[in-house]
N, C-alpha and C positions, 0 to 999 in steps of 0.2 A: 591571256585570259579570254574567255568566250564573251562575245557581246551579248548574247541572249542566255540568261541563266536557265539551266535545265533543272526543273523542279517537278517531281512526281508525287503521287500520294497513294495511300491505301485507304479505302473508305472505312468508316466506323463499323465495327462488328465483325470484320474479317479476321482470319488468323494471320496476323502480321508476319510472323516468321515464315509460314508457308508461302504467303504471297511474295515476300521478299526473295525467297529462294527460287520460286518459279520465275519471277521477273529477271533475276540474275541469269539463270540458265537460258532463258529465251533470248537474252541480249548478247550472249557469248557465242562464238563460232562453235558449231557442233563437232567440227573436225579437229579442234585443238583442245584436247582434255586438260592441258596445262594452263589454259587461259584463265581458269578460275583462280589458280594460285597467284596470278599477277594482280588480282583485284585487292585494293586496300579498302577495307570496310570499317567505318567508324560507327559504333553503336552506343546506346545509352546505358546499358547495364550488362553485367556478366551473364545474368540469366537469359537475357536476349541473345547474347552471343552463343550460349549453349543451345538455345532453341533453334537458332538459324543454322548452326552446324548440324544438328540432328536432322533438320529439314533437308539440307543439302546432301546428307549421307543416306537419307532414306532410300532403300533399294539400290544404293550404290556404295557398297562397303569399301571400295578402293578409290572413292572419288577424291579429287583434289579439293581443298578448302581455301577460301580467301584468307588473307592476312587480316585479322580482326584486332582492332584497338578500341578502347573506351574513350569517349569524349571527355570523361571526367578525370582521366589519368594522363595519357600521352607521355608515358615514361620513356618510351623508345625515342619519341621526337625530341624530348628534352635532352636525352643523352647525345643525340645526333647534333644538337645545337650547342653542345658543351656547356649546358646550364648546370651549375654545380648542384648536387643533391645534399641537403643538410642531414643532420642526424634524425633519428626516428621521431615520429609525432609525439609519442609518449614522453620522450626526453624533453622536447620543447614545451610540452604542457607543464611538466614539472618545473622547468626553468621559469615559465611565466608565473607559476604559483610562488616560486621563490621571490620573484620581483614584487609580486602583489603582497606577500607577507612582509617583505622588507619595507614596502611603502606604508603598510598599516602600522608596523612597529614604529616607524619614524614619524607617523602622524596619529598619535594616540587620540582616541575619541571618535575617529571616523568609523571604525568597525572593529570587531574582535578579530585578532589575527587567526583564530581558529576557523574563520569564515573564508580564509584565503582560497582554499580549493574551489569552492562554489563560485566566488567572484572571478577567479582566474579562468574557469571554464566559460563563464559568460563573456569575458573579454576575448577569449579565444574565438568564440562564435562571431563576435563583432569584427575581429580581425579577418576571419575567413570571408565574411560578407564583403568587407571593404576591398579585399584583394581580388575577389571574384568579379567585382565591379570595375576593376582596373585602377583602384585607388590604393595608395600606400598608407601605412599608419601615420605618416607625416601629415596627411591631409587633415587629421583631427586638429592640428595646430591652427588651421585657418578658420575653424569655427569660432564665431563670436559668441561664445557661451555666456559671457558676462552681460550680454544684452538681454538675457532671459531672466527668469525668476531666480531668486537667491540660491535655491538648491542646485541650480545648474553649475554654480561655482564649484560645489563639491564634486559634481560629475566631471568637470574639467580637471580637477586634481587627480581623480582616478584615471581618466583617459590619458594623462601624461605618462602612465605606465606603458601604453602602446605607442604614443607619439614620440617619446624621448627614450625611455629605458629599453624598450624592445629593439629598436634599430641598433642601439649601442651593443646589446647582447649579440645580435646577429653578426655585427662587424667583428666583435672581439672573440666570441666563442665558436661561431659557425663560419668564420672567414667569408662573411657576406652571402652565404647560401640562402636563397629566398625560401619563404614558406611554401607549403604545398600549393595553395591557390595561386600565389604569385608565380610560382614555377610553371604552373599550367598556363597562365596567361602569357608568360614569356615563350613557352613552347609553341603556343598557337601563333604568336606573332612571328617567331622564327620560321615556322612551317609555312605560313602565308607568304613570307618574304622569299622563301626558297621556291615556292610555286610560281610566284611572279617572275623570279629571275629565270627559272627553267621549268616551265609547266610540264608535269608528268605525262608520259604517254600512256601509262597503264591506267585502268579505271580507278577512280577515287570516289567513293560513295559514302555519304553521311546519312544514316537512316535511324528512325525510331525516336528522335529527339524533337521537342517542340521549340527549342531555342530560348528557353526561359532564363538562362544565365548569359551575361554579355559575352564571355569568352566562347561559349558554345555557339551563340548566334554568329559571331565573327567567323568561326570555322565553317559554319554552314553556308554563309554567304559566299565565302571564298571558294568552297568546293563546288557550289552551284555554277560559278563562272568559269571553272576550269574546262578546257576543251574536252577532256576525258572525264570530267566530274559530273556528279549528279547528287541531288538532294531528294530523299524520300520521306515525306511527312506522314506520320501515323494518324489515322482517324480524321482526315480532312474532308470537309463537305464542300465540294465545288459549287453546289447549288445555293450557296449562301445568298440571302436577299441583299439587295443593294443598300437598304437603310441600315442593316446590321453591319455590313462592311464599313460604311461611312462612320458608324458609331465606334467601331473598333480601331479605326485608323485616324480618328480625330486627334487634336492636340491634347485633349483630356480623355484618354481612352478608358475603356471599361475592363479592368484587369480581372473581374470576376467571371468573364465569359470564357467558355471552354476553348475558343479559337483565338483568344486575345494575342498570345505570343506568336502563333503562326501567322496571324494576320499582319502583325507588325513586321515580321520577317519578310513576308511577301511584298508588303508595301515598300520596304527598304530596297528590295530587289527590283522595284518598278513593275510588279506583276499585279494582276487582278485575281479575284477568287477563282475564276474559271480557267486561268492560265495553266495551273498544274495539270499534268496528264496522268491517267491511271498507270501505275507501275506494272501491275499484273493485268495484261490484256484479257486473260481468261476470266478475271473477276473484276470488271471495271465498276460495278455498282455494289452498294451495300446489300447484305443478305436480307435485310428487312427494311426496304425503303420507306414504307408507311410508318414504321416505328421511328426511323431517323427523322422524318418530317415532324412527327409528333413531339419528339424530344427537343429538336432544334427550335421549334416554336415555343416550347415551354421554357427554354433557356435563353430566350431572346434578352438582350440588354433592356433594363427597365425603361429607358426613354422611348423604345420602339415597340413596347408590348401592345400599343393601340392597334397593331396589325392583327391581333387576335380576333377582333370583331369582324374585320374584313375577310379573314380566312376561315371563319367559323363554319360556313356551309361545307367547304372542302374538307375541313377536319372532321365534321360530323359524318360525312359520307364514308370516310375510311377509318373511323375510330375503332370499329370492331376488328378490322384487319391489323391496325397498329398495335393493339393490346393482345393480339393472339400470341400465346407463348410468354406473356408477361404476367407475373404474379406479384401481388402486394401482400406481404406477410407482416402483420401487426401483432406482435406477441405482447403479452401482459407485462412481463418482466425480462430483464436481460438473460436470466437463466432459461426462461421459456423460449426466448429467441435462439439461444445456443442449442437447446435440445431439438427444436424444430429444424434448424440448419443441419445439425449433425445427422438427424434422421433422413433428411432429404439427400445429403451427400452419400450416406451409406446405401440408401435405396437405389440411387442412380448408379453407384459403383457396382452394386450387386447385379444390376441389369446389364452390365457391360459398358456403361458410359464412363466418361472422364469428367466428373464434376469439379468445380473449383469455387472456393469462397474468396471473395475479394473484400478486404476491409482494412482500414488504417487503425482500427481499434484492436490493440494487442490484447487487451483484457478479454474481449469477445473471442479473439482467436484462441486464446488459451482455454476459455470455457468450452468452445467447440471441440478442441482437441481432447479435453477431459471427457466430454460426452461421447466422443468416438471411441474412447478406450473401453467402453462397455462392450464393444464388439471386438476388442483386441486390435483396433486399427490405430496406427500412428500416421497421421497425414504428413505429406511433404509440405512443411511450413517454411516458406521463404524467409520469414522474419526470425525464425528460430525461437529460442527461449532465452530470456535474460540470464546471463551467466551467474549473476548474483542470486538467482532463485533456484539454481540447480543444487543438488545435495553437496557437491564440493564447494560451490559458491557460498552456500549457507554456513557450512563449517568454517570456511575461511573468513566470512564476514563476522561471525560470532567471536572468533579469536582476535580479529583486527579491532573490534570495538572495545576490547579490554586491554589492548596493548598500551602501556603507560598509565593505566587506570586500575583502581582496585577491582578485584573480582566480585561480582554480585551473585547471590544465591540463585537467582533466576537464570542467569547466563551459565553458571556452573552446571545446573541441572540440564539445561538445553544442550550444552556441549557434550555431556556424558550420555545423554539420550540419543544423540545423533546416530543414525544408522551406520555411518562410516567410522565412528569411534570404536576402537578395539575390534576392528573388522579385518585383521590380518590373517586371512584364511591359510596362508602358506605355512607360517611358523607356529601358529596356535589356533587351529581350526575350531577348538571347543571353548575359546576364551570369551566369546560374546555372551553365552549363557551366564556364567559366573559374574561377568561384568554387570549385567542387568540386575542380578540378584543383589549384588553389593550396592548398586545405585539405589535400589528401592530402600535398602536399610539406611543409606546415607541421607536420603530425602526424609525419611520418617524420623530418624533419631537426631539428625543434625541440621537439616535445612528448613523443615517445616516449623513455623512459629518463630524462627530466628530473625535476626536483623537482615536487612537487604544486602549490606556489604559483608563479605566473608572475612572473618578474622580467623586465619588458619590455626593459630595457636589455641584459641578458645574452642574452635570446632574440633580440633584434635583432642583436647581435654574432655570435651563433651562426649565424644564417641568412645573414648577409653573408659569413661565412667559407667558406660552401659555394661550390664552383666552379660557374660557369655557371648561375646561377639563371634560371628561365624568364623570358621577357620580361614585364614589368609585375608580376612577383611581389612585388618589394619595395614597389612603389607600393600594391599590394593589401594587404600587411601593414601599411603605414603607415595605410591606411584602417581596418583592424581595430583597430589600437592607438588611433587617434584616437577611434574610436567607443566603445571600452570602458574606456579609462583613466579617464574622468570618474566611473565608478561607484565607484572606490575612495575618492573624497573625500567625507567625511561632509557631507551637506547641512545648511544652517542650521536648517531646520524641516521638518515633514512636507509642507507645500505644495511646497517646493523639491524634496523627495525624490520626490514623485509626478511633478512636472514633469520631473525628470531621468530618472525611470523611463520615462516616455512617450517622451522625446526619444531615449533610447538604443534602445528597442525599434523606433521608427520609422526610425531611422538604419540599424539592421541590416536591417530589412525592405526599405528603399529600395535598399540595395546601394551599391556603390562609385559608381555613376552618380548617386546622389541622387534625390530625388523630382521634380526638374525643376520644371515649372510646375504640376503637379497638386496637388490638395489632399491632405494626408497622410491624410485620411479615406478616400481612394479606394485606398489601398494594399491589396494582398491580405490583409495582416494583419488589416484590419478588415472584410473582405468576408464575405458570407454571414451566417447567423443567429448563429453562434458568435462571429464577429469583431465583429458589431454589439453583442452582449451583453457581450463583453469590453471594448469601448470605452465602453459605457454604464457598466459597473462602474468603470472607471478615471475616467470623468468624475465619477461620484458620489463617489468617494474624493477626487478633487481638490477638489470643492466642499465636502466635509465636513472636509477636512484641518485647517483652522484650529482645529477643536474640540480637537485633540490638543495644540496649543501647540507645544512644542519638538520637535525631531527625536527619533525613537526612539533608544535607546542604541546604541552602535556595533554594527553587524550586526543590529540589532533590526528593521529594515524588512522583512527577509525573513520573520521570525516574524509580524510584523503582517500582511503580505500573505497568508501561509498561513492565519492564523486567520480572516481576513475572507472569503477566497475559497472556503473549503471548504464553506460553506453555499450557494454560488451554483450554480444549475443553468441549463442552456441546452437548448433544444429545436431540432431541425432545422426547416428551412423546410417548412411544411405541404404544399407541392407535391411534396416529395420522399418523403413517407412513404406507406406502403401504407394504403389506405383501409379495409382489412378486418382487418388483424392489429394487435392492440393489446397493450401491456404496461401494466398498471395497478397502482397502489398500492392498498392495502386500502380507503382512504377513497374514492377515485374509483370503486372497483368497486361501491360500494353503489348507484350510479345507473346502472350499465351492465348490459347483457345480452349474451350471446354464445351462438352455436350450440354451441361447445365451450369450457368453462371449465376452465382448468388452474391449479391451486393449487400453486405451486412453492416449494421451500425449506422443506418441512414437517419441519424438524429443531428439536429443543429448543435454545433460544438464538438461533434465527433467526426462527421463526414458531411459537410466540410468542417474542419476545426476552426475555432475562433482565431482571428489573427493574433499572433503571439505579441504581447506588449514588449516593446524594446525598452530595457531598463536603463539605457544610456542616452538614446537620441529620440527626440520627438519627430513628428512628421516633417516639419519644416527643415530640421537639420538633416534628415535623411534625404530630402529632396535636394538640398544644397550640395550634399556629397554625391549625388547621383545614384543613391541606393533605391532599390525597388520598393514600392509601397507594400504595406503589410498584407494587402489583399491579393498580392501576386499568387500566393499559394492556393487561394480559393479558385482562381482560374485554372491552375494545374489540376486541382482535385475535380473541377467540373469537367475537364477534358477526359480524365480517366473514367469518371462516371458515365459520360456519354459513350465512350468507346466500349465499355463493358455492357452497358444497358442495351446496346444495339445487337447483342448476341441473339440468335434465334430463340433460345429458351433462357429466360432470365427471371430471377426472383429478387425483388426489392424488399429488403427486410429492415425492420426497426422494432424497438421495444417501446411500448407506450409509457412505461415508467422506468426510471433509473433509481439508483440508491438514494437520491435526494428528493424524489417525488415525480410528478408528471414530467415527461420529456417532450420537447418540441420537435416535430418532424423536420427533416432537412429541407432547406429552402427549395431544393429541386423537386422534392416530393410535393411540397405545397403548391408550387407552380403547376406541376403535372396534374394534380387533383383539381385545381381550379380550372384548368383548361378543359379537362374531361367533363367536369360538371356542366360547363357551358355547351360542350359539343355532344356528349353522349353519356348520360349517367349510367346507362346499362353497362357500358364498357368498363367504367370504373367499378361498378358492382361485381362484374365478372372477375376482375383482377382480385378484388378483396375475397370473393368466394373461394378462389383457388388458394389464397393464402390461409383462409380459415381451415380449409381441408388439410393443409400441411400442419397447422398447429394442432388440429385434432389428432392427427396421426402420431404426433410426438407426445400428446397427452397420454396415450395408451401405454407408452413405454414404462411409466412409473405406476400405472394402475395396478392395484392389488385387490384382494378380497375386501369387501366392506366390513369394517369393524366398528361396532357401535361404541360411542364414548363410554369410558369406564365410569362407574358411579363413584361418588366421593368415598374414599376408603374409611372403614371403621372396624378394624380387626378386633376380634374377641378372643384373646388368649386365655388359657385356663387360669383360674384365680390363683393357683399355686405359683404361677410364674409372674404374677403382677407384683409391682414394687410394694414393699412393706415400710417404706420410709421415703420422704422427700424433703428437700430444703424449702426455705421460705419462698424463694423465687420460683422453684419448680412447681409449687402449688399454683402459683399464678399461671405458669405454663399449662398445667393440667386444665385450668379453666379456659384458657384461650385456645390452645392447640393440643388436645389430648394425644394426638398421633405422635407428637414429638416425645412425649413421655414413654409411649409404647416403644418407639424406635430406640430410645436411649436406654431404658431400663429392662425391657423384655428382649429386644433384639441385641442389646448391648453395642449399639453403633455409636461412634463418636465422630463428629465432624473433624476432618483433618485441617490443620492450619495451612494456609497457603505457603508456598516456598518463598522465603525472603519476604515475610509479611511486612507491608508498609504500616507505619503507625496509624492507628485509627482512633475512634471514640473510646474503645476499650482501654487503649494505652493512656489516653488523656484522663479517663476516669481513675485508672490505677494511680497515675501520677498525682492527681489532685487529692485523692484519698490519702496518699502517703503524706502529702503536705498538711492536710487537715489533722491527721493523726499526730504528726510531730508537733504541730501547733498546740493541739489540745494537751498533749503530754507535757510540753514545756511550760504551759500555764496552768497545769492542773491544781497547784497549790496556791494560786493567786487568790487573794481576798477580794471582796467587793470593792475596797478602796483602790486596790492596785489595778483592777480591771476596767480602766478607762478605755474608751474607743481608740484614742491615739496610741496608747501603750499596746493594746491588743493588735492594732493594725501593724505596728512595728514588729511585734512578735510573729505575726502571720507572714510577713514578707521575709523575715529572717529565716523562718522555717522553709519557705520556698527556696531561698538561696541554698540551703543545706540539702534539701531533698530532691529538687528537680534534676540536678546533674546526674544523679544515680537513677532516678525513676524515668527520666526522659533523655536518653543518650543521643538525641538528634538535635544539634544546635539550633537549627532554624525553628523547629517545633517547640523547643524549650523556650525560646524567646517569645514565641506566639502564645504559649500557654501561660508563661509568666505575666505577659501583658493582660491576658484575660483575667488572671487571678488578681492583678493589681486593680483592674476596673471593678471587681467585686469586693475588694478589700474593705472599703468603707461600710458597705452593707453588711458584710460578715462581722466586722468589728462591732458595729452598733448592735446587731442581734446577739452577738456573743456577750456583750456587756449586760444586756438584759437577762440573758440566761444565767450569767454568773451571779446576778443579784438574786436569783431565785433558788440557786443550788450550786452543786459542784460536780465535776466529772467523776463518775464512779468507775467506768470501764470503757476501753476503746478496742475495737475490732475483737470483741469477745465472743467466744463460741457458746452455743446454747442448744438444748434439746429438751423435748417433752414427749412422753409416750401417750398416745391415744388408746385407751383400753375400750374393748367392746365391739369393734367392727367385726362383721361376719368372717372376714378373712384372717383375723388375728390382730394382735397389737400392731400399731402403726406409729413410727417415730417421726416426729417433726424436728428438724435440726437446721442449723445455719449459724450465721455470724451477724452480729449487730455492729453497725458502724460506731455507735456511741450510746452509752447509757449514763444519764445524770441522776444524782440523788438530790431531790428537792429538800428545802429546809424543813418541810413537815414530814419527811421520811418517805414520801411517795417517789415514784420513778418517772423519768421523762426519757423518751427514745427519739433519736435523730438519725436520719438516713440522708447521706449526701448524694446529690444527683448532679452530673455535669450537663445533662440535657434538660428537657422539659420535665416538670413535676406533674404527677397525676392530678386530675381535677377532682373536685369533691364528688362528682358523679361517678368517677372511676374508682375512688376509694370505697372499699367494701364490696365492690362487684368484681373488679378485675385486679386492681392494685391492693392486694391484701397483705403485703409483706410486713408493714408495721403493725397491723392488727394481729398477725400471727406472732410477731416478736413480743407484743404485749401479753399474749396468752402464755408464752413461755416465761416471760419476766415475772408475771404475777405468781407463777408456780415455782419460782426460784430455780428455773432451769439454766440460767446463765452462770458460767463459772465465776465464783467469788462475788456474786451479786445476790445478796439475800432477797427473797421474794417480797414484794410489796405491791400495793395497787399502782397501776400506771395512770398518772394524772394527765399526761400530754404525750403526743407523738407528732413529729413533723418531718416532712420531706423538705430538704433545703437545696434548692436549685442554684448552683453557682454558675450562672450563665454569663455574667459580665455584661449583660444587656440592661438597658434601662437604668434602674437604680443600682444594678449590680447583681441582683438575684431575685428569687421568688420563693416564698415559703408556702407550703400547703399542709394544713393541720388536719389531723384525724378527729372526727366528731364522735367521741365515745358515748354521747347520749344517743346518737343515731345508730351507732354500731357498738353496742356493749361487748366487752371482751368475752363474756360468757356465751353470748349468741354466736360470736365468731368461732369459738371452739366447737360449739354445737354444729355450726354449719360445716366445719371441717369434717366432723364425724359423719355427717350426712353425705358429704362428697365422697369420702373414703368408702362408706357403705355402698354407695351407688356403683363404684367401680369394683367392689367385691362381688357384684352380681355378674355371673358369667355371661349374661345376655347383653350387658352394657359394653358397647364398643368404644374404642379410642378414635373418635371422629377427627379427621384432619381439618385444621383451620376452623374450629367450631365457632369461636367468637373473637376473631382477630381485631386488633385495635383499628387497623386500616386495611383496605384491600391490597394496598401496595406493599405492605409489610411482607418481607421474605423470610420464610422459616428455614432452619437448617435441614429439614427433612422433606421439603416440598418436592424435590425431584424423586425421592423414593415413593412419595405419595402420588406421583404422576399428576401433579397439580394442574399442569397445562391442559390435560385431557378433559377435565370436568369443570374447570373454572369458566371455560368459554361458553358453557351452556347457560350461564347466568346464575348458577349456584355459587353462593359465597357467604361465608360467615361474617358477622359484624356485630356491632353493639346495638 
């Protein structure tokens, strides 16, 4: 080994790949073209390797290339050291899930076995971190968890899966083959031992890594001491101040600083900050030295920021130079940020540049890609797209979620709507059209308004009961049923579950015509890069499935699929991406250069991300085990920020708001702004002005002709088209929202029920009405002596037991509504006893109608159904209407809530079936709320609102709308502003309500 470590650097802001290639060529003999092939180059990422190879090949199509390896893999070195390689990572993950599930089954009460996939992945991450730090899972046994709070005892039980069960699995099932991280550590140790025994004569160079993981740091230190070795640090600043160096190399270091890891590495090698030499002699200094000085000052460790005051005059003198080419974009929302970034990328590319967006925020990256699609541009995105969010991934996810569980109406519709369903263009190119037509009929006639879970027999009967079904519709539905019903049967084990999953997905994709003679692999489902990646993932899962053993718990396959696929990414075909616009992660950006560098998502919690809470170990436990602090990643993110922000032309971008409200700027932006405010406010203002110009340019993309807000609609159809009859409740609608009457009766539009409608207040009202009707019918002939509160209460609850199972087929809600009725039972029984003392039940759910003669447009019929009509002892009538919500107030009765008043007008005229006409003495709304005493009654005041006057008022209302000039005004007198009408969207409510116009009482 060499006595003096050989350490080099490239300054922040340079093109690392180009600089590394130039330095390599400069150090190799020009008369030996094969010398490059003898170089062993260890890099930090595959993209870095490609970039370095392209830089070395530039202008030299027949050039030799070095042998490149990744410090994170070292597969060749592990094979050379005869370190056994275990089975695939997916298989081991499934095995860990099996152990976790077995532990949960054996320890009931700790967690649901269905949570085993998520818990196993968390344990997998802890195991990787332990092994990367040189610790085995056995080290967890040495933790004195019992000395901590009681909940750590539970943690100790869980960690026994790694400490005890996992080593046993490796010994028995994998013949002792180590895990990936452990294998890499062993490979590094074996490689270093071989170097020490026989130092290589050919060059060995480790470049592009900061040494943030222990194994990588060991490899870097060993390579630096080789006689023919070298270490090339990316983005190192040799002009680091002494107090900063001392802070970074102290016993309690500052892991948030960008040079933290490299400083510790140099200190371990016995070097000072100015000892590393420039790797590329043609570019020994950063491209923007004033910018670098500004940023390094801003990123000083907190204990030494007092130097800001001392260096303020120097900073003020070069502030304008430091921010030249630096732009601060502060968009209002994440969408505005994405639009501005996309516009800047497209503009730069159109001018012949090579722009790049660097961001760890994958949501922002996808938004920018979506914005770029307006120009037909697909950027080269290093992070790709989550496989589960691609069309094949979505179809597979929908089917996985129903495996072993009943089909739901919402999922059934989503599966059949999916663009890859029935998309077999080879065997049936015309089947997609009929498929969509049949789907619309299935939704309207079978799924809308039905229950959430699909009962295939009932659905089939419902569809067959419809008149004149389209030709081949029932055959198509039979295909749908045959394709999807196998999902509900729990498979025997995971291999069977994966095979069933694949079969159902391919059956749906092939369509009713089937795959024909073609290979299922040729289906559009598996086409293109995303389809091939989805199929490869499914193949890998099928191959690894035996490691799980038995089938997941009922419904657990969907959770397993979601847990495994969320880490999978897919990238578009290279031929389809733009060759100059790139979206890069922070790691890939170390090796890239760009004519315009955009750093997006610079908000606290995004870049840098908040330290991830460790669900298993606290800080003291991590320190005991020798694991890095949670802030380690902040230092890595700070280094990537510094490296990219030193590019000659840079945009620092953030959104002022996120989905949850105001967003906090990144700590680096806060420091930069504070420093510039003290040094040169004009420089900061210039940065912001350039950012505002970018934002304004993006604003114009969506600008269109100015359209004045629409007025509140009040259509005036011809009188002949206006309704000549309404129900009791529709008259109230005519008062509150006339436009709804116009839409329903003139345009004949009906609101569609949702697919797989969840039970709501309407269902509760229907169920409780059924109970009250059955109760009243059962006690109709009871005399006053029999109608005691206790007897009536018992009869009410007996009626509930009979009626609720049919009226409410949802067990949980049935219990809830039954409890609500029980709370109101005493109040109902007491009131009913009083009503029985005054009369008897005459009619229940009785239909009635009365014709209003004389309106200008002709006779008008009022009709409807009364919940209950009683005959009093004196021969007069009493009307009752059951409410499950609030009852109308005395102020609302007669103005808006006119239902009982109109029923009284019909009853006095003898309009109800089998109910002879008589004066109405009483009418009450009975609110069965279950709150307070159990309910609330609201009586109609017939002195204040005589029935004759109500009938006359109805005549005036009808006459008013028989005038062709009277419009059906939208939301004329709504009960509350928040109340949503069925036809608000048709009335374009959002356009005119914002102007302050609103109906009300």
